[in-house]
PAGURO-558737 format. One record per atom (N, C-alpha, C, CB): residue number from 1; x, y, z; residue in one letter. Coordinates in steps of 0.02 Angstrom, whole numbers, plus 32768, in hexadecimal, padded with zeros to 4 digits. Glycine has a CB too. Example, Ala and Ser with C-alpha at 12.3 -4.5 7.8 and 13.67 -1.06 7.14 Angstrom:
<nodes>
+-----+------+------+------+---------+
: num :    x :    y :    z : residuo :
+-----+------+------+------+---------+
:   1 : 8294 : 7EE4 : 8186 :       A :
:   1 : 8267 : 7F1F : 8186 :       A :
:   1 : 8294 : 7F5B : 8186 :       A :
:   1 : 8235 : 7F20 : 81C4 :       A :
:   2 : 8282 : 7F90 : 8162 :       S :
:   2 : 82AC : 7FCB : 8165 :       S :
:   2 : 8285 : 8002 : 818A :       S :
:   2 : 82C0 : 7FE2 : 811E :       S :
+-----+------+------+------+---------+
</nodes>
This chain:
<nodes>
+-----+------+------+------+---------+
: num :    x :    y :    z : residuo :
+-----+------+------+------+---------+
:   1 : 1FC7 : 6497 : DB95 :       M :
:   1 : 2008 : 64CB : DBB9 :       M :
:   1 : 2032 : 646F : DBC7 :       M :
:   1 : 1FE7 : 6512 : DC23 :       M :
:   2 : 203F : 6460 : DBAC :       T :
:   2 : 2086 : 6423 : DBBA :       T :
:   2 : 20C5 : 6467 : DBED :       T :
:   2 : 20BB : 63FB : DB42 :       T :
:   3 : 20D9 : 642F : DC17 :       A :
:   3 : 2100 : 643F : DC2F :       A :
:   3 : 2149 : 6418 : DC22 :       A :
:   3 : 20E5 : 6443 : DC62 :       A :
:   4 : 217C : 641D : DBF7 :       D :
:   4 : 21BA : 640C : DC0D :       D :
:   4 : 21CD : 63DF : DC43 :       D :
:   4 : 21D3 : 643C : DC19 :       D :
:   5 : 21E2 : 63AE : DC21 :       P :
:   5 : 21ED : 635C : DC57 :       P :
:   5 : 2227 : 636B : DC71 :       P :
:   5 : 21F6 : 6303 : DC2F :       P :
:   6 : 223E : 6353 : DCBE :       F :
:   6 : 2274 : 6360 : DCD8 :       F :
:   6 : 228F : 6314 : DCD1 :       F :
:   6 : 226F : 6383 : DD1E :       F :
:   7 : 22E5 : 6336 : DCCD :       T :
:   7 : 2325 : 6300 : DCB7 :       T :
:   7 : 2311 : 62E8 : DCF0 :       T :
:   7 : 237E : 6314 : DCAA :       T :
:   8 : 231F : 62AE : DCE2 :       I :
:   8 : 2337 : 627B : DD41 :       I :
:   8 : 237E : 6242 : DD34 :       I :
:   8 : 22D7 : 622B : DD65 :       I :
:   9 : 238D : 6234 : DD8D :       Q :
:   9 : 23C3 : 61F6 : DD5A :       Q :
:   9 : 23A5 : 61BB : DD8F :       Q :
:   9 : 243B : 6204 : DD5B :       Q :
:  10 : 23A4 : 618A : DD59 :       V :
:  10 : 2378 : 612E : DD6E :       V :
:  10 : 2399 : 611C : DD6F :       V :
:  10 : 2349 : 60FA : DD4C :       V :
:  11 : 238D : 60DF : DDB7 :       E :
:  11 : 23BC : 6095 : DDB2 :       E :
:  11 : 237C : 6079 : DDC5 :       E :
:  11 : 240C : 6082 : DDEB :       E :
:  12 : 23A8 : 6042 : DD8E :       C :
:  12 : 2367 : 600E : DD65 :       C :
:  12 : 2370 : 5FAF : DD75 :       C :
:  12 : 2375 : 601C : DCF7 :       C :
:  13 : 2352 : 5F91 : DD62 :       Y :
:  13 : 2374 : 5F5C : DD79 :       Y :
:  13 : 2378 : 5F3F : DD2E :       Y :
:  13 : 234F : 5F2F : DDB7 :       Y :
:  14 : 23A8 : 5F14 : DD0D :       A :
:  14 : 23B1 : 5F1E : DCE5 :       A :
:  14 : 23A8 : 5EC2 : DCCC :       A :
:  14 : 23EA : 5F4E : DCE4 :       A :
:  15 : 2375 : 5EC6 : DCB1 :       G :
:  15 : 2360 : 5E84 : DCB0 :       G :
:  15 : 238B : 5E52 : DC6A :       G :
:  15 : 2308 : 5E8A : DCA9 :       G :
:  16 : 236D : 5E36 : DC42 :       Y :
:  16 : 2367 : 5E30 : DBE1 :       Y :
:  16 : 238A : 5E6B : DBC8 :       Y :
:  16 : 230E : 5E35 : DBB8 :       Y :
:  17 : 2359 : 5E9E : DBD3 :       R :
:  17 : 2381 : 5EE4 : DBB4 :       R :
:  17 : 2399 : 5F0B : DBE7 :       R :
:  17 : 2353 : 5F18 : DB89 :       R :
:  18 : 238E : 5F37 : DBCB :       T :
:  18 : 23BA : 5F73 : DC06 :       T :
:  18 : 237F : 5FB2 : DC1A :       T :
:  18 : 2410 : 5FA6 : DBD2 :       T :
:  19 : 23AE : 5FB5 : DC46 :       D :
:  19 : 2368 : 5FDE : DC64 :       D :
:  19 : 231F : 5FCA : DC6B :       D :
:  19 : 235E : 6013 : DC3E :       D :
:  20 : 2311 : 5F7F : DC84 :       E :
:  20 : 22CB : 5F6B : DC73 :       E :
:  20 : 22B4 : 5F79 : DC8C :       E :
:  20 : 22B4 : 5F40 : DC6C :       E :
:  21 : 22BB : 5F92 : DCF0 :       T :
:  21 : 2298 : 5FA8 : DD26 :       T :
:  21 : 22AF : 5FDB : DD34 :       T :
:  21 : 2293 : 5F86 : DD59 :       T :
:  22 : 22A0 : 6024 : DD56 :       P :
:  22 : 22A6 : 6046 : DD6E :       P :
:  22 : 229B : 6034 : DDD5 :       P :
:  22 : 2282 : 606F : DD40 :       P :
:  23 : 22D9 : 6031 : DDF8 :       R :
:  23 : 22D9 : 6023 : DE32 :       R :
:  23 : 22D6 : 6052 : DE63 :       R :
:  23 : 2302 : 6003 : DE3B :       R :
:  24 : 2304 : 60AA : DE44 :       R :
:  24 : 22E3 : 60E4 : DE80 :       R :
:  24 : 2315 : 610F : DE52 :       R :
:  24 : 22F4 : 60DC : DEEC :       R :
:  25 : 22FD : 6154 : DE52 :       F :
:  25 : 2306 : 6179 : DE38 :       F :
:  25 : 231F : 61CB : DE58 :       F :
:  25 : 22D5 : 616D : DE1A :       F :
:  26 : 234C : 61F9 : DE39 :       F :
:  26 : 236E : 621E : DE62 :       F :
:  26 : 2336 : 626C : DE38 :       F :
:  26 : 23D7 : 6212 : DE59 :       F :
:  27 : 232E : 629E : DE6B :       M :
:  27 : 233F : 62D6 : DE48 :       M :
:  27 : 2360 : 6329 : DE79 :       M :
:  27 : 22F5 : 62E1 : DE1E :       M :
:  28 : 239F : 6316 : DE48 :       G :
:  28 : 23D3 : 6345 : DE7F :       G :
:  28 : 23F1 : 6308 : DE91 :       G :
:  28 : 23AF : 6377 : DECA :       G :
:  29 : 23EC : 631B : DEF0 :       A :
:  29 : 2415 : 62D3 : DF1B :       A :
:  29 : 23D2 : 62A8 : DF42 :       A :
:  29 : 245D : 62F5 : DF6A :       A :
:  30 : 23B9 : 62B8 : DF29 :       K :
:  30 : 2373 : 62AB : DF5F :       K :
:  30 : 2352 : 625E : DF32 :       K :
:  30 : 2326 : 6307 : DF5B :       K :
:  31 : 237A : 621E : DF41 :       A :
:  31 : 2372 : 61D9 : DF2F :       A :
:  31 : 22FF : 61DA : DF43 :       A :
:  31 : 23BC : 6197 : DF76 :       A :
:  32 : 22F9 : 61B4 : DF10 :       I :
:  32 : 22A4 : 61B6 : DEF8 :       I :
:  32 : 22C6 : 6154 : DF00 :       I :
:  32 : 227C : 61F0 : DE86 :       I :
:  33 : 229B : 6129 : DF52 :       E :
:  33 : 2283 : 60E7 : DF3A :       E :
:  33 : 2258 : 60C9 : DF0D :       E :
:  33 : 2274 : 60D2 : DF5D :       E :
:  34 : 2245 : 60B2 : DEEF :       I :
:  34 : 2216 : 6069 : DECE :       I :
:  34 : 21F1 : 604E : DED2 :       I :
:  34 : 221C : 603E : DEC9 :       I :
:  35 : 21C4 : 604C : DF0A :       Q :
:  35 : 21A8 : 6027 : DF12 :       Q :
:  35 : 217C : 5FFA : DEFE :       Q :
:  35 : 21A2 : 6035 : DF26 :       Q :
:  36 : 2151 : 6006 : DEBF :       E :
:  36 : 2126 : 5FF7 : DE94 :       E :
:  36 : 2139 : 6004 : DE65 :       E :
:  36 : 20F4 : 600A : DE98 :       E :
:  37 : 212E : 5FCE : DE1B :       V :
:  37 : 2126 : 6004 : DDEA :       V :
:  37 : 20EF : 5FDA : DDD7 :       V :
:  37 : 2162 : 601C : DDB2 :       V :
:  38 : 20B1 : 6010 : DDD1 :       I :
:  38 : 2065 : 5FFB : DDD1 :       I :
:  38 : 2055 : 5FE8 : DD93 :       I :
:  38 : 2033 : 6031 : DDE4 :       I :
:  39 : 2075 : 600E : DD36 :       D :
:  39 : 2071 : 5FFE : DD06 :       D :
:  39 : 20B0 : 601C : DCE3 :       D :
:  39 : 2035 : 6009 : DCF4 :       D :
:  40 : 2098 : 5FF9 : DCAC :       R :
:  40 : 20E5 : 5FF8 : DC84 :       R :
:  40 : 20C1 : 600C : DC3C :       R :
:  40 : 2119 : 5F9C : DC83 :       R :
:  41 : 20EA : 601E : DC02 :       W :
:  41 : 20A9 : 6024 : DBCE :       W :
:  41 : 20E8 : 6046 : DB9A :       W :
:  41 : 2052 : 6063 : DBEC :       W :
:  42 : 20E2 : 6028 : DB3C :       L :
:  42 : 2113 : 604E : DB21 :       L :
:  42 : 20FA : 6074 : DB05 :       L :
:  42 : 213E : 6037 : DB00 :       L :
:  43 : 210D : 60A2 : DAE1 :       A :
:  43 : 211A : 60E5 : DAAB :       A :
:  43 : 2145 : 60DC : DA67 :       A :
:  43 : 2145 : 6120 : DAD4 :       A :
:  44 : 211C : 60F0 : DA3A :       P :
:  44 : 215E : 60EC : D9F5 :       P :
:  44 : 21AC : 60F5 : DA13 :       P :
:  44 : 2152 : 613B : D9B2 :       P :
:  45 : 219C : 613B : DA31 :       D :
:  45 : 21CC : 615A : DA55 :       D :
:  45 : 2200 : 6146 : DA8D :       D :
:  45 : 21AE : 6181 : DA6B :       D :
:  46 : 21DB : 613C : DAB5 :       Y :
:  46 : 21E5 : 6120 : DAED :       Y :
:  46 : 21B8 : 60E2 : DB36 :       Y :
:  46 : 21F4 : 6158 : DAFC :       Y :
:  47 : 21DD : 60D9 : DB5E :       R :
:  47 : 21C7 : 60C7 : DB88 :       R :
:  47 : 21C9 : 60D7 : DBC3 :       R :
:  47 : 21CD : 60A3 : DB83 :       R :
:  48 : 218B : 60D0 : DBD7 :       Y :
:  48 : 2167 : 6101 : DC06 :       Y :
:  48 : 2151 : 60C9 : DC4B :       Y :
:  48 : 2118 : 612B : DBD7 :       Y :
:  49 : 2141 : 60D5 : DC86 :       F :
:  49 : 2154 : 60B5 : DCCC :       F :
:  49 : 2140 : 60DA : DD09 :       F :
:  49 : 219F : 60AC : DCD3 :       F :
:  50 : 20F4 : 60B5 : DD30 :       K :
:  50 : 20C8 : 60E7 : DD70 :       K :
:  50 : 20C4 : 60D0 : DD8B :       K :
:  50 : 208F : 6105 : DD77 :       K :
:  51 : 20F4 : 60F6 : DDC5 :       V :
:  51 : 2109 : 60CB : DDFF :       V :
:  51 : 2113 : 60EA : DE41 :       V :
:  51 : 2144 : 60AC : DDF0 :       V :
:  52 : 2108 : 60D3 : DE78 :       R :
:  52 : 20E6 : 60D2 : DEA7 :       R :
:  52 : 212C : 60D0 : DEE0 :       R :
:  52 : 20AC : 6096 : DEA0 :       R :
:  53 : 2120 : 610F : DF09 :       A :
:  53 : 216D : 611C : DF29 :       A :
:  53 : 2148 : 6135 : DF75 :       A :
:  53 : 21AB : 6167 : DEF6 :       A :
:  54 : 218B : 6138 : DFB2 :       G :
:  54 : 2177 : 614E : DFE4 :       G :
:  54 : 2142 : 6188 : DFDC :       G :
:  54 : 21AC : 615D : E004 :       G :
:  55 : 2128 : 617D : E017 :       G :
:  55 : 20CF : 61B6 : E043 :       G :
:  55 : 20B2 : 61B0 : DFFE :       G :
:  55 : 20D7 : 6230 : E066 :       G :
:  56 : 20BA : 6164 : DFE3 :       N :
:  56 : 205C : 615A : DFAC :       N :
:  56 : 206C : 6199 : DF6D :       N :
:  56 : 1FEF : 6182 : DFF1 :       N :
:  57 : 20BE : 61B4 : DF56 :       D :
:  57 : 20BF : 61D6 : DF2D :       D :
:  57 : 20AD : 61B1 : DEDB :       D :
:  57 : 20FB : 61F4 : DF3A :       D :
:  58 : 2099 : 61B6 : DEA8 :       I :
:  58 : 209C : 61B8 : DE76 :       I :
:  58 : 20BA : 61D9 : DE51 :       I :
:  58 : 207B : 61B7 : DE6D :       I :
:  59 : 20D6 : 61AB : DE0E :       Y :
:  59 : 2112 : 61E7 : DDE7 :       Y :
:  59 : 2106 : 61CC : DDA9 :       Y :
:  59 : 2172 : 61E8 : DDFE :       Y :
:  60 : 20EA : 61DC : DD5D :       L :
:  60 : 2105 : 6195 : DD2C :       L :
:  60 : 214F : 61C1 : DD13 :       L :
:  60 : 20BF : 6177 : DCD2 :       L :
:  61 : 2192 : 61A5 : DD0B :       L :
:  61 : 21B7 : 619B : DCE2 :       L :
:  61 : 21AC : 618E : DC97 :       L :
:  61 : 21D0 : 6175 : DCFB :       L :
:  62 : 21E4 : 61B3 : DC6C :       R :
:  62 : 21E9 : 61B1 : DC29 :       R :
:  62 : 2231 : 6185 : DC28 :       R :
:  62 : 21E8 : 61FF : DC06 :       R :
:  63 : 223A : 614B : DBEA :       H :
:  63 : 227E : 6148 : DBCA :       H :
:  63 : 2268 : 6159 : DB94 :       H :
:  63 : 22A7 : 610B : DBC7 :       H :
:  64 : 22A4 : 6177 : DB7A :       D :
:  64 : 22C3 : 6198 : DB42 :       D :
:  64 : 22F1 : 614D : DB2E :       D :
:  64 : 22F6 : 61EB : DB5A :       D :
:  65 : 22E7 : 6122 : DB05 :       E :
:  65 : 2342 : 60F3 : DAEF :       E :
:  65 : 234E : 610F : DAC6 :       E :
:  65 : 2351 : 609F : DAD5 :       E :
:  66 : 2343 : 6119 : DAA5 :       L :
:  66 : 2386 : 6136 : DA70 :       L :
:  66 : 23B6 : 617B : DA9A :       L :
:  66 : 235A : 6160 : DA16 :       L :
:  67 : 2396 : 619C : DAB0 :       A :
:  67 : 23C8 : 61D7 : DADF :       A :
:  67 : 23C6 : 61D9 : DB1D :       A :
:  67 : 23BB : 621C : DAD7 :       A :
:  68 : 23BF : 6190 : DB24 :       Q :
:  68 : 23D4 : 6171 : DB6C :       Q :
:  68 : 23DE : 61B0 : DBA1 :       Q :
:  68 : 2424 : 6143 : DB66 :       Q :
:  69 : 2389 : 61C0 : DBA1 :       R :
:  69 : 237B : 61FA : DBD7 :       R :
:  69 : 2321 : 61E8 : DC12 :       R :
:  69 : 2371 : 6254 : DB97 :       R :
:  70 : 2342 : 61E3 : DC2D :       W :
:  70 : 22FE : 61EA : DC6C :       W :
:  70 : 22DC : 621F : DC7E :       W :
:  70 : 230F : 61DD : DCAC :       W :
:  71 : 2298 : 621E : DC6F :       E :
:  71 : 227C : 6268 : DC8E :       E :
:  71 : 224D : 625E : DCB2 :       E :
:  71 : 2264 : 629E : DC61 :       E :
:  72 : 2230 : 6286 : DCDA :       L :
:  72 : 21EC : 627A : DD07 :       L :
:  72 : 21DA : 62B8 : DCE5 :       L :
:  72 : 21EB : 6277 : DD65 :       L :
:  73 : 216A : 6282 : DCE2 :       T :
:  73 : 214E : 62AD : DCBC :       T :
:  73 : 212C : 62C0 : DCE9 :       T :
:  73 : 2132 : 629E : DC83 :       T :
:  74 : 2115 : 62A9 : DD0A :       L :
:  74 : 20C8 : 62AD : DD33 :       L :
:  74 : 20E6 : 629E : DD85 :       L :
:  74 : 2081 : 625F : DD11 :       L :
:  75 : 20CC : 62C4 : DDA8 :       F :
:  75 : 20B5 : 62A7 : DDFA :       F :
:  75 : 2090 : 62BD : DE1E :       F :
:  75 : 20DD : 62A4 : DE28 :       F :
:  76 : 2071 : 6279 : DE32 :       Q :
:  76 : 202F : 62A7 : DE7C :       Q :
:  76 : 2055 : 6289 : DEB5 :       Q :
:  76 : 1FBC : 6285 : DE85 :       Q :
:  77 : 2043 : 62AA : DEEF :       S :
:  77 : 205A : 62B4 : DF35 :       S :
:  77 : 2016 : 626D : DF4C :       S :
:  77 : 204F : 631D : DF5C :       S :
:  78 : 2029 : 6261 : DF73 :       G :
:  78 : 2020 : 620E : DF9E :       G :
:  78 : 1FDC : 6240 : DFC7 :       G :
:  78 : 207F : 61E0 : DFE7 :       G :
:  79 : 1FF2 : 6281 : DFD2 :       K :
:  79 : 1FDB : 62AE : DFEF :       K :
:  79 : 1F8E : 62BA : DFF8 :       K :
:  79 : 1FF8 : 62D8 : DFD6 :       K :
:  80 : 1F91 : 62B5 : DF83 :       Y :
:  80 : 1F41 : 62D7 : DF6C :       Y :
:  80 : 1EF8 : 62A6 : DF83 :       Y :
:  80 : 1F3F : 62DD : DF06 :       Y :
:  81 : 1EC7 : 62D6 : DF90 :       E :
:  81 : 1E98 : 62B6 : DFB1 :       E :
:  81 : 1E62 : 62A6 : DF6A :       E :
:  81 : 1E7B : 62E9 : DFF5 :       E :
:  82 : 1E77 : 6289 : DF1B :       G :
:  82 : 1E54 : 6299 : DEF3 :       G :
:  82 : 1E6C : 6264 : DEF4 :       G :
:  82 : 1E4D : 62CA : DECB :       G :
:  83 : 1E3E : 6251 : DEB2 :       N :
:  83 : 1E4E : 61E7 : DE7F :       N :
:  83 : 1EA1 : 620A : DE95 :       N :
:  83 : 1E30 : 61CD : DDE9 :       N :
:  84 : 1EAD : 61AD : DE75 :       P :
:  84 : 1EE5 : 61AD : DE66 :       P :
:  84 : 1EF6 : 61AB : DE0B :       P :
:  84 : 1EFB : 6174 : DE90 :       P :
:  85 : 1F29 : 61C3 : DE04 :       L :
:  85 : 1F3B : 61D8 : DDA4 :       L :
:  85 : 1F1B : 6192 : DDB5 :       L :
:  85 : 1FA1 : 61E9 : DD6C :       L :
:  86 : 1F00 : 616C : DD70 :       S :
:  86 : 1ED9 : 613D : DD38 :       S :
:  86 : 1F13 : 6127 : DD19 :       S :
:  86 : 1E9F : 6161 : DCFF :       S :
:  87 : 1F16 : 60D1 : DD04 :       S :
:  87 : 1F33 : 60AF : DCF3 :       S :
:  87 : 1F19 : 60C0 : DC8A :       S :
:  87 : 1F25 : 606A : DD26 :       S :
:  88 : 1EFA : 60C1 : DC87 :       T :
:  88 : 1ECA : 60D1 : DC47 :       T :
:  88 : 1EA3 : 610D : DC14 :       T :
:  88 : 1EA1 : 60B9 : DC5A :       T :
+-----+------+------+------+---------+
</nodes>
């Protein structure tokens, strides 16, 4: 069973291309500051960013460049004591 992604608002550093690197994102009125981009990769229809925020929380953000839409596709709490999400 796959959950629907959650649409979010993202502020990015804009380098040579628009929305190059996410810096913070908003879930409702709550701002989440990104401390580190752990990984990034391209897929045929999306760009993905695995990021770390405060409390060692891990988020997987997906950017649909055609629709200009950002989605939160995965969250792992920094309080989780199991293995961290693998980049492989």
